[in-house]
N, C-alpha and C positions, 0 to 999 in steps of 0.2 A: 650440543645445543648452543651453549654459551660462545663456544670458539666461533661457530658459523656465524653467530649474530656479530660478534667483534670483528670478523673477517671482512663482512659486509660493510660495516662501517669505516674500516680502512680504505677499502676499495672505493666507496663513496667519496671520502675525502680527498684522496689521491685524484679522482676523477673531476671532483669540484674545483681542486686546485689547478690541475693541468688546464682545464677548459673554462675555467672562471663562472662556473653555472652554480648559482646559489642552491644549496641542498640542505635539506633537513631530514635527518635519520631519526625515526620514531623507536621508541623502547616500549613496548607494551608488557604490562605487568597482569598475568593471570586474568584474561579476558573471558568472561563469560555473558551469556544470555541466548536470546532465540536466534536460531539458524546458525548456532555454533558447530563446532567439530563433535561428532559423536564419540570421538575417543576421549573426550575430556571429561574430568571427574564429575561435574555436574550431570552431564548427559548420563553417564554411566550409573551414578548413585540413583537418579530418579527412576531410569528404566529398570534397574535391578530391584529397587524397593518396590515398585509396583508390581514386579513379577515375583515377589517375596524370595527374592534371591541376596545372597550376602553381597555387601560392598566391600571393595578391595581398599584399605586405607594403609598408605606407605608411612613409613618412618615412625610406625607404631602411632601415628597421630601427633606427633611431636613437631611437625612442620607448621610455619606459618606463611602465608602469602599475602601480597597487597591485591585483592581480588578487584577487579575493574570492570564495571558492568558495560556492555556494549554500547549503550546510548552515551555514556560519558566518553568513552574512546572517539565516536564519531564527532561528538561536540568539539573535543580538542582538536581532532584533526581538521575540522571545518575552520575553526578559529586559527589555527597555525597556517592554513593555506594561504591567508593574506598577510603573513609575515616572514617573507622570504629572508634569510639571513644576509645583513649588511651591516656596515659601521652605523648606520643611522637608528638601528634598534639594538645595537650592542647592549647587553644588560651590564650595568655598572655595579655589580655587586661581587666582591671576591668570593662569597659564600657559594656562588652559584656559577656551576660549569656553564659556560657561554660559547660565542663564536670563536672558532679557530682562527689562530693569528696568520696562518698560511693560505686560508681560503675561505671563500664565503659558504662556510660548512658549519652547522651545529647538530648537537644530538639532544633531543628532548625526551625525557621520561613522560609517560601517559598513565599514570596511576595515581592514587590518592595520598600515598604515603602513609598508610594506617594499615600494618599489616595485621591479619586476622589468624588467629589459631586454627589449624584444619578442623579440629573437633568442633570448633565453634560453626565452621561452615556446615559440618556433617549435622549437628544439632539444629540449624537452620532449616535445612532440608526436612530433617524429620518434622519439626515444628509445622512447616508450611503444608507437607503432605498428610500431617495427623497421623503418622505412624513410625515407630521406631524402626530403626535399620538392623539387619543382621550384619554385625560388624566382622570382618577378616582383617585383622591387624597383621601387618607384614613389615620387615625391614625397610630401609631407605632402598631406592634403586640406584645402580651405580650411575655416578655422574649428577645426581640430584644433589641439592643443598636445602640445609634445615630452613632458611629464612630468606625470603626475596621481598624487596619494598622499593617503591619509587622514591625520588625526591621530586616532588610537584613544583620546587620554587622557581626553575625557568619555566616552564609552562604557565605558572601564574604570573611571572613578570612581563611574559610576552603577550598574554591574553587575557588576563584577569580572571582566569579560571583555573579549577582543579576539580577533578573527580569527586563526586561526594555521595553516590548512590549507596545506601546501606545494604547489608547482605539480606535484611529482612525483604525490603522493597526489591531487590534485583532478583533474589531466588524466587520470589511469589511471581514476578513477572516470567520468569523463565518457566515455572511449574504451570502456570496458567495457558502460555502459549504451547508447551509441551502436550498438556491434556487435550488441548484443542486439536493439535497438529498430528497427534500421535499415530493415527491410522495411515497419515501419509508417510510417516518417517519409517515405519517398519514394513519389512518386505512381507 
C-alpha cells in the first residue's frame, strides 16, 4: 500500500517537472465517515456489533491511527484547491516539507496529527452504539504498521486549517448516518 502511494507521488513529481504543471499530492490518514468504503474498520465494527457478531481487532489493539473525519478531508481539499504550488506560496519554515526544488510539486498530509489508540476507537464505537463489542483479537496483518499520523504543519501553513473533528463527534455522525441508511446499504 505505502509503496503504491510513494510510486504515485514520484510519477506525479516527474510529470510536474517535465511539463511544468503545478501538482499537489494529498496524503490521507485513516479517513472515515458516511459513504465510506464498507471494508473499512468503522463500517465493519458497526455492522458486526448491530448483528451481535465479533469485530476483528488487528495488532491485538496496540495500533494507533490519525483518524480523519471525511468533512475535515473535504474542507482541506477545497482550501488547497486555491493554493497551487508556486514560489509565491513556498512555506519558509525548515521544519515543514514544502515545494520541490525541481518542479511545481508538493505533498500535503491531510490529518490532524493526533493519533488515537485503536482501542480508544473501539471504545468510542461501543459508547456511541450503547453496547459492548464482542472482540476477536488478531495479530498484525502483513505489511501493516503499528502507528501512523500526519504532520498537518504544511496544510496549516498553506490554508490556516487542520482537521480537528474528534472521534466522539465523527463516530456519532457515522453511526447516525449508518442507522438511517442501513436498509439501503445491505443487500
